[in-house]
C-alpha positions in Angstrom: 76.7 106.9 102.1 73.3 108.5 101.4 73.9 108.4 97.6 74.4 104.7 97.8 70.9 104.4 99.2 69.2 107.0 97.0 69.9 105.4 93.6 68.6 101.9 94.4 65.6 103.4 96.1 64.8 105.5 93.0 65.2 102.4 90.8 62.8 100.4 93.1 60.2 103.2 93.0 60.3 103.3 89.2 59.9 99.5 89.1 57.0 99.6 91.5 55.3 102.4 89.5 55.6 100.3 86.3 54.1 97.3 88.1 51.3 99.5 89.4 50.6 100.8 85.9 50.6 97.3 84.5 48.1 96.1 87.2 45.8 99.1 86.6 45.9 98.5 82.9 45.0 94.8 83.5 41.8 95.7 85.4 38.8 94.6 83.5 36.2 97.3 82.9 33.6 95.2 84.7 33.8 92.6 87.4 37.2 93.4 88.8 38.0 91.2 91.8 38.6 92.7 95.3 42.0 91.0 95.3 43.0 93.0 92.3 42.1 96.3 94.0 43.9 95.1 97.2 47.1 94.4 95.2 46.9 97.9 93.7 46.4 99.5 97.1 49.3 97.6 98.5 51.5 98.8 95.7 50.4 102.4 96.2 51.2 102.2 99.9 54.6 100.7 99.2 55.4 103.4 96.7 54.2 106.1 99.1 56.4 104.7 101.9 59.5 104.4 99.7 58.9 107.9 98.3 58.8 109.2 101.8 62.0 107.4 102.6 63.6 108.8 99.5 62.5 112.3 100.3 63.9 112.0 103.8 67.2 110.8 102.4 67.4 113.6 99.9 66.4 116.2 102.5 69.2 115.0 104.9 71.7 114.5 102.1 73.3 117.8 102.8 73.6 117.1 106.5 75.5 113.8 106.2 
């Protein structure tokens, strides 16, 4: 059961990290808009939450 949750979560984290890298690369060197930084921060928060969820699943994998 846990394995069926881990693989999709890993895939989602990879996708979010790619999106984050794209957004960071798209930041202009000057005059970046606050909304651009907010979008990056939201992605970072989402990645962090999903990584914590993944870590928890992997930690508990042996107990399921």
